[in-house]
C-alpha positions in Angstrom: 0.0 0.0 0.0 1.4 3.4 -1.1 1.5 6.2 1.5 -0.7 9.2 1.0 2.4 11.4 1.6 4.0 9.9 -1.6 1.1 8.7 -3.9 1.7 6.9 -7.1 1.0 9.0 -10.1 -1.5 7.8 -12.7 -2.3 9.5 -16.0 -5.5 9.7 -17.6 -5.6 10.8 -21.3 -8.7 12.7 -22.2 -11.0 11.0 -19.4 -14.4 12.5 -18.9 -14.8 13.9 -15.4 -17.2 11.1 -14.1 -14.8 8.3 -15.3 -11.7 10.1 -13.9 -13.5 10.5 -10.4 -14.5 6.8 -10.5 -10.9 5.7 -11.4 -9.4 7.8 -8.6 -12.0 6.5 -6.1 -11.4 3.0 -7.2 -7.6 3.2 -6.9 -7.7 4.5 -3.3 -5.7 7.1 -1.4 -2.3 5.6 -2.4 -2.8 6.8 -6.1 -3.1 10.3 -7.7 -4.7 10.7 -11.1 -3.5 13.4 -13.4 -5.9 13.8 -16.3 -4.5 15.5 -19.4 -5.9 16.3 -22.7 -4.7 14.2 -25.8 -3.1 17.3 -27.3 -0.7 17.4 -24.3 0.5 13.8 -24.9 3.9 14.9 -25.9 4.5 16.4 -22.5 3.8 13.0 -20.8 7.5 12.1 -21.0 8.8 15.3 -19.6 7.0 15.4 -16.3 9.0 15.0 -13.1 6.8 12.2 -11.8 7.2 8.8 -13.4 3.7 7.2 -13.8 3.3 3.4 -14.0 -0.4 3.4 -15.1 -2.2 5.2 -17.9 -6.0 5.2 -18.4 -6.7 5.9 -22.0 -10.1 5.8 -23.7 -10.5 4.4 -27.1 -11.6 7.7 -28.6 -8.5 9.5 -27.3 -6.2 6.6 -28.5 -7.8 6.6 -32.0 -7.3 10.5 -32.2 -3.5 10.1 -31.7 -1.2 10.1 -34.6 0.6 7.0 -35.5 3.9 8.6 -34.3 2.4 9.2 -30.9 1.0 5.8 -30.8 4.4 4.3 -31.5 5.9 6.6 -28.9 3.5 5.4 -26.3 4.3 1.8 -27.3 8.0 2.2 -26.9 7.7 3.3 -23.2 8.1 -0.2 -21.6 7.6 1.2 -18.0 4.2 2.6 -18.7 1.3 0.0 -18.3 -1.8 1.3 -20.3 -5.3 0.3 -19.8 -7.9 0.7 -22.6 -11.3 2.0 -21.7 -14.0 1.2 -24.2 -17.4 2.8 -24.3 -20.7 0.8 -25.1 -20.6 2.2 -28.6 -16.9 1.3 -29.4 -16.1 -1.7 -31.5 -15.6 -5.1 -30.0 -11.9 -5.9 -29.2 -10.4 -9.1 -28.3 -7.6 -9.2 -25.7 -5.0 -10.2 -28.4 -6.0 -7.0 -30.2 -5.6 -4.9 -27.1 -2.1 -6.4 -26.6 -1.2 -5.7 -30.2 -2.0 -2.0 -29.5 0.3 -1.9 -26.4 -2.4 -2.2 -23.8 -2.3 -4.4 -20.8 -6.1 -4.9 -20.7 -9.3 -3.4 -22.0 -12.4 -2.6 -19.9 -15.8 -2.1 -21.6 -18.4 0.3 -20.2 -20.2 0.4 -17.9 -17.1 1.0 -15.7 -17.9 0.0 -12.2 -15.8 0.7 -9.1 -15.4 -3.0 -8.6 -13.9 -3.6 -12.1 -11.6 -0.6 -11.8 -10.5 -1.7 -8.4 -9.8 -5.2 -9.5 -7.8 -3.8 -12.5 -5.7 -1.6 -10.1 -4.9 -4.7 -7.9 -3.9 -6.7 -10.8 -1.7 -4.0 -12.1 -0.1 -3.7 -8.7 0.5 -7.4 -8.7 1.9 -7.1 -12.3 4.2 -4.3 -11.1 5.6 -6.3 -8.2 6.2 -9.2 -10.5 7.8 -7.0 -13.0 10.1 -5.5 -10.2 11.0 -9.0 -9.1 11.7 -10.0 -12.7 13.8 -7.0 -13.2 15.8 -7.7 -10.0 16.4 -11.2 -11.0 17.4 -10.0 -14.5 19.9 -7.7 -12.9 21.2 -10.4 -10.6 21.6 -12.8 -13.5 23.4 -10.0 -15.5 25.7 -9.3 -12.6 26.4 -13.0 -12.2 27.1 -13.4 -15.8 29.5 -10.5 -15.7 31.3 -12.1 -12.7 31.5 -15.3 -14.4 32.8 -13.6 -17.6 35.5 -11.8 -15.5 36.4 -15.0 -13.8 36.6 -16.8 -17.1 38.9 -14.0 -18.4 40.9 -14.4 -15.2 41.3 -18.2 -15.7 42.1 -17.7 -19.4 44.7 -15.1 -18.6 46.3 -17.3 -16.0 46.2 -20.3 -18.2 47.8 -18.4 -21.0 50.6 -16.8 -18.8 51.3 -20.3 -17.3 51.4 -22.2 -20.6 53.6 -19.6 -22.2 55.9 -19.3 -19.2 56.2 -23.0 -18.8 57.0 -23.5 -22.5 60.6 -22.2 -22.0 63.5 -22.5 -19.7 65.1 -19.2 -20.8 64.7 -16.4 -18.4 64.6 -13.7 -21.1 62.1 -15.5 -23.1 59.8 -16.0 -20.1 60.0 -12.4 -19.2 59.4 -11.2 -22.7 56.2 -13.3 -23.0 55.2 -12.2 -19.6 55.6 -8.6 -20.7 53.1 -9.1 -23.5 50.7 -11.1 -21.3 50.7 -8.5 -18.5 50.1 -5.7 -21.0 46.6 -7.1 -21.5 45.9 -6.6 -17.8 47.8 -3.4 -17.0 48.7 -0.4 -19.0 52.2 -1.5 -19.0 55.0 0.7 -20.2 58.0 -1.5 -19.4 59.0 -4.7 -17.6 62.4 -5.2 -15.9 63.7 -7.7 -13.4 66.6 -8.5 -11.1 67.6 -12.0 -9.8 70.2 -12.9 -7.3 72.0 -15.9 -5.8 74.5 -16.5 -3.2 77.6 -18.6 -3.8 79.9 -20.0 -1.1 83.1 -18.2 -2.3 81.3 -14.9 -3.3 81.3 -12.0 -0.7 77.9 -10.8 -1.8 75.0 -11.3 -4.1 75.6 -12.4 -7.7 72.9 -10.5 -9.6 71.4 -10.6 -13.1 69.6 -7.6 -14.3 67.1 -7.8 -17.1 66.3 -4.3 -18.6 63.3 -3.8 -20.8 65.6 -2.4 -23.6 69.0 -1.0 -24.1 68.5 2.5 -22.4 70.7 5.5 -22.5 72.0 7.3 -19.5 70.9 8.6 -17.1 67.8 6.5 -17.3 69.8 3.3 -17.5 71.8 4.2 -14.4 68.5 5.1 -12.4 67.0 1.7 -13.5 70.2 -0.3 -12.5 70.3 1.4 -9.2 66.6 0.9 -8.6 66.8 -2.8 -9.3 70.0 -3.3 -7.3 68.5 -1.5 -4.4 65.6 -4.1 -4.4 68.2 -6.9 -4.6 70.0 -5.6 -1.5 66.8 -5.1 0.5 65.1 -8.4 -0.4 68.3 -10.3 -0.6 69.6 -9.0 2.7 73.2 -8.5 1.5 75.4 -6.3 -0.6 75.8 -6.8 -4.4 79.2 -8.2 -5.4 78.7 -8.9 -9.2 76.2 -7.6 -11.7 75.5 -9.0 -15.1 73.1 -7.0 -17.4 70.8 -8.4 -20.1 68.2 -6.8 -22.3 64.8 -8.2 -23.3 64.4 -6.3 -26.5 67.3 -7.3 -28.8 68.7 -4.0 -30.3 72.1 -2.4 -30.6 70.7 1.1 -30.6 70.0 2.9 -27.3 66.3 3.8 -26.6 64.8 6.7 -24.7 62.8 5.0 -22.0 60.9 6.6 -19.1 62.6 6.5 -15.7 61.2 4.7 -12.8 59.8 8.0 -11.5 57.9 8.8 -14.7 54.8 6.7 -13.8 53.7 4.2 -11.2 56.3 1.6 -10.3 55.1 -1.9 -9.1 57.9 -3.9 -7.4 56.7 -7.5 -7.1 59.0 -10.1 -5.2 59.5 -13.5 -6.7 59.4 -16.2 -4.1 59.6 -20.0 -4.4 59.8 -22.5 -1.6 59.8 -19.8 1.0 62.9 -18.1 -0.6 62.9 -14.8 -2.4 65.3 -14.9 -5.4 64.2 -12.0 -7.6 61.9 -9.1 -8.2 59.7 -7.8 -11.1 59.6 -4.1 -11.8 56.5 -3.1 -13.7 56.3 0.5 -14.8 52.7 1.7 -15.6 50.9 4.9 -16.1 50.6 7.2 -13.0 46.8 7.1 -13.1 46.7 3.3 -12.6 44.1 2.2 -10.0 43.7 -1.6 -9.4 40.5 -3.2 -8.5 40.4 -6.2 -6.0 40.0 -8.7 -8.8 43.0 -7.2 -10.8 45.2 -7.4 -7.6 44.2 -11.0 -7.2 44.9 -11.8 -10.7 48.2 -10.0 -10.7 49.3 -11.8 -7.6 48.4 -15.2 -9.0 50.2 -14.5 -12.2 53.4 -13.4 -10.4 53.3 -16.6 -8.3 53.2 -18.8 -11.4 55.8 -16.7 -13.1 58.0 -17.2 -10.0 57.8 -20.8 -10.4 58.6 -20.7 -14.0 61.5 -18.3 -13.4 62.9 -20.3 -10.6 62.9 -23.5 -12.9 64.7 -21.3 -15.5 67.2 -20.2 -12.9 67.9 -23.8 -11.7 68.2 -25.0 -15.3 70.7 -22.3 -16.1 72.7 -23.3 -12.9 72.6 -27.0 -13.9 73.6 -26.2 -17.4 76.4 -24.0 -16.2 77.6 -26.9 -14.1 77.5 -29.2 -17.1 79.0 -26.7 -19.6 81.6 -25.1 -17.2 84.7 -26.2 -15.4 84.0 -26.4 -11.8 87.5 -24.9 -10.9 88.1 -22.1 -13.3 84.4 -21.3 -14.2 85.2 -21.2 -17.9 83.9 -23.6 -20.3 84.9 -27.3 -20.0 86.2 -29.7 -22.8 82.7 -30.9 -23.7 81.4 -27.4 -24.3 84.8 -26.6 -26.2 84.2 -29.4 -28.6 80.7 -28.5 -29.2 81.6 -24.8 -29.9 84.5 -25.8 -32.1 82.2 -28.0 -34.1 79.6 -25.2 -34.6 82.3 -22.7 -35.6 83.8 -25.2 -38.0 80.4 -25.5 -39.7 80.0 -21.8 -39.8 83.5 -21.5 -41.2 82.7 -24.0 -44.1 79.4 -22.1 -44.9 80.6 -18.6 -44.9 84.4 -19.0 -45.5 85.4 -17.0 -42.4 88.7 -17.4 -40.8 88.9 -19.6 -37.7 91.9 -20.0 -35.4 92.7 -21.9 -32.3 95.2 -21.3 -29.4 96.3 -23.9 -27.0 98.0 -22.7 -23.8 99.8 -24.8 -21.3 101.3 -23.6 -17.9 105.0 -24.4 -17.7 106.3 -26.5 -14.9 102.8 -26.7 -13.2 103.6 -30.0 -11.5 106.4 -28.2 -9.7 103.8 -25.8 -8.3 101.6 -28.5 -7.0 104.5 -30.5 -5.5 106.2 -27.5 -3.9 103.2 -25.2 -2.9 100.4 -27.7 -2.7 97.3 -28.5 -4.8 95.3 -25.7 -3.3 98.0 -23.1 -4.6 97.9 -25.0 -7.9 94.2 -24.6 -8.1 94.4 -20.9 -7.3 96.9 -20.5 -10.1 94.7 -22.2 -12.6 91.9 -19.8 -11.6 94.1 -16.8 -12.0 95.3 -18.0 -15.4 91.6 -18.4 -16.6 90.8 -15.1 -15.3 93.8 -13.6 -17.2 92.8 -15.3 -20.4 89.2 -14.0 -20.2 90.5 -10.4 -19.6 92.6 -10.8 -22.7 89.9 -11.9 -25.1 87.0 -10.5 -27.0 83.4 -11.2 -26.2 83.1 -13.5 -29.3 86.2 -15.6 -28.3 85.7 -18.8 -26.4 88.1 -19.9 -23.7 87.9 -23.3 -22.3 89.8 -25.6 -19.9 91.0 -28.4 -22.2 92.4 -30.6 -19.3 94.8 -30.3 -16.4 96.8 -27.2 -16.8 96.1 -26.8 -20.5 93.6 -24.3 -21.9 92.1 -23.7 -25.4 90.8 -20.7 -27.1 88.5 -20.7 -30.0 88.8 -17.4 -32.2 86.0 -17.0 -34.7 86.7 -14.6 -37.6 90.4 -14.4 -36.7 93.1 -15.1 -39.3 96.3 -16.8 -38.2 98.3 -13.6 -38.0 96.0 -12.0 -35.6 95.7 -15.1 -33.5 99.7 -15.1 -33.3 99.6 -11.5 -31.9 96.9 -12.5 -29.4 98.9 -15.6 -28.3 102.1 -13.5 -27.9 100.2 -10.9 -25.8 98.9 -13.7 -23.6 102.4 -15.1 -23.1 103.7 -11.7 -22.2 100.9 -11.0 -19.8 101.4 -14.3 -18.0 105.2 -13.8 -17.8 104.7 -10.4 -16.3 102.0 -11.5 -13.8 102.9 -12.4 -10.2 100.6 -15.1 -9.1 99.4 -15.8 -5.5 100.7 -12.4 -4.5 100.7 -11.8 -0.7 100.8 -15.5 0.1 103.9 -17.0 1.9 105.4 -19.4 -0.7 108.6 -21.4 -0.9 111.0 -20.5 -3.7 109.8 -22.4 -6.7 111.9 -20.7 -9.4 115.2 -19.1 -9.3 114.8 -15.4 -8.9 111.5 -15.6 -7.2 111.7 -14.2 -3.7 109.8 -15.8 -0.8 106.6 -14.0 -0.1 106.6 -12.0 -3.4 104.3 -14.4 -5.1 104.9 -16.8 -8.0 106.2 -16.1 -11.5 105.0 -18.5 -14.2 105.4 -18.9 -17.9 103.1 -20.5 -20.5 103.8 -22.3 -23.8 101.4 -21.6 -26.6 100.4 -23.3 -29.8 98.5 -21.6 -32.6 96.7 -23.0 -35.6 94.3 -21.8 -38.2 91.7 -23.8 -40.1 92.7 -24.3 -43.6 90.6 -25.7 -46.6 90.0 -29.4 -46.5 90.5 -29.6 -42.6 87.9 -30.2 -39.8 87.8 -29.3 -36.2 89.7 -32.4 -35.1 92.5 -31.4 -37.5 92.7 -28.0 -36.1 93.1 -29.3 -32.6 95.9 -31.7 -33.8 97.7 -28.8 -35.4 97.4 -26.5 -32.4 98.4 -29.4 -30.1 101.4 -30.3 -32.2 102.6 -26.6 -32.1 102.1 -26.6 -28.4 104.1 -29.8 -28.0 107.0 -28.2 -29.9 106.7 -25.1 -27.8 107.0 -27.2 -24.6 110.0 -29.1 -26.1 111.6 -26.0 -27.4 112.4 -24.4 -24.1 109.0 -23.2 -23.0 107.8 -19.6 -22.7 107.3 -19.2 -26.4 104.6 -19.4 -29.2 104.7 -21.9 -31.9 102.4 -21.7 -35.0 101.4 -24.7 -36.9 101.1 -24.9 -40.7 99.7 -27.7 -42.8 102.7 -27.0 -45.3 106.3 -26.2 -44.8 107.9 -24.8 -41.8 108.8 -21.1 -41.7 111.3 -21.4 -38.7 114.5 -22.3 -40.3 116.1 -23.9 -43.3 114.2 -27.2 -44.0 115.6 -28.0 -47.5 116.5 -31.5 -46.3 114.9 -34.1 -48.4 112.4 -35.0 -45.7 108.6 -34.9 -46.2 106.8 -32.6 -43.9 105.0 -35.4 -42.0 108.3 -37.3 -41.4 110.3 -34.2 -40.6 107.8 -33.1 -37.9 107.5 -36.5 -36.6 111.3 -36.7 -36.2 111.3 -33.4 -34.3 108.6 -34.8 -32.0 110.5 -38.0 -31.3 113.8 -36.3 -30.0 114.0 -32.6 -30.6 117.2 -32.2 -28.6 119.3 -34.5 -30.8 119.9 -32.0 -33.6 121.0 -28.5 -32.4 120.4 -27.1 -36.0 116.8 -28.2 -36.1 114.0 -25.6 -36.4 113.1 -26.4 -32.8 116.5 -25.5 -31.6 116.4 -22.1 -33.5 113.0 -21.4 -31.9 114.1 -21.6 -28.3 114.0 -18.0 -26.9 112.7 -16.7 -30.2 109.2 -16.1 -28.9 107.2 -17.0 -32.0 108.2 -19.8 -34.4 106.4 -21.4 -37.4 106.5 -25.2 -37.7 105.2 -27.7 -40.1 102.3 -30.0 -39.6 102.4 -33.7 -38.6 99.5 -34.3 -41.1 
């Protein structure tokens, strides 16, 4: 029942006074009838009150234009009742519905009939309200289901794409694309860290969104390292930088302060090992469901990135020498094979350097094997400092090292080999440690002076990787037997070291030198002693 203070408005369209009074009396005090002329029908939509019922005589309805009739039919909130006089034509309920009326009442109009119609309209209104509420609830549930479906689809996509790779850069690149569908992402960067027993601090890897120009690159680096220090609980001792967007050109990227920066820690097994840095627009406002989706996505990404990190560690253990941290022999052979194939395809020069530490057994026997291990680590570090980023150093075995030099002719390889020999000879190893005198002229406590013997070879037409190793190894053998601390260069043809006009084929001549190089003081090997660099023939 409607209160009298706020009655429900009803319209009457051209009702005669007697019918209008009868309708108002039948409706009761909860309703208020506003009777307007048919000419004012256009103002029905503009009134402040929103009526729910309109009482319209057939004569008034018939007098309306078709446009006004269509306008009345289009108003779905207005329930229209058709009032027929005794002289009006017969009309079936279906015809009344076609005209947009709820029902039709024929004269004489009694209070009881009108009251019954009002009650039915009220019930219909309540039913319509319930249906509308149910419809709204269904629409809301449908929207929630749609958002949950999108949520699950997003997580399924990011999980499947992240799990498809064990490369950290690939996972982050795909995650950047996926997260851009959830957030107005401008860039994605990341930092990962690990502790190693012999490292004083954290070993960190920074993945930048792209190759940025300073000062933005410096600001991003410091922001990521600061997150590593706070979340890792230690200082940073080593930093390796990577870029997710492969490009050699510097890009202008916004600084972390340019927008809103989301720092999301990455944890797995109760251990925090990294942090994602998502740069978004400053006006970003996240809803509760977006926060839940983002947290779930980051948790799944953390598992994939952790697996990639562990895979990289295992691969590093498999590919690298445990003592010197450079490539092992298996990795060397694989790299040499791939470079040999590239040499055959593009006809680019390829050289190989073999380095052996002189009198290394004396270091182990006199100073101990721990000192020998330290010497090998320092030699490996010195080699890495002397090479280009495209060169490939490896520990070939024991105190012997091998260096693959792509796109390097023999002459340049010889210069590099001589530079390495000179740097080792000038280096004081194990400085500061109390060592016994190992070599003449080495003072106790000043460190250890060492030399290396070096063999150089270049890949020539018709040879394969194993031939290149044999040539370099032959040159190294001659350097060791020629007095050490020198560089020997192997050729597949004649020797360049001295007069070799003796009637001895290259294979036999080199073999004879290898069997007993000290027997003939006039041999090329004897001339090579102390000469620094010498060119020798091949053993075939």
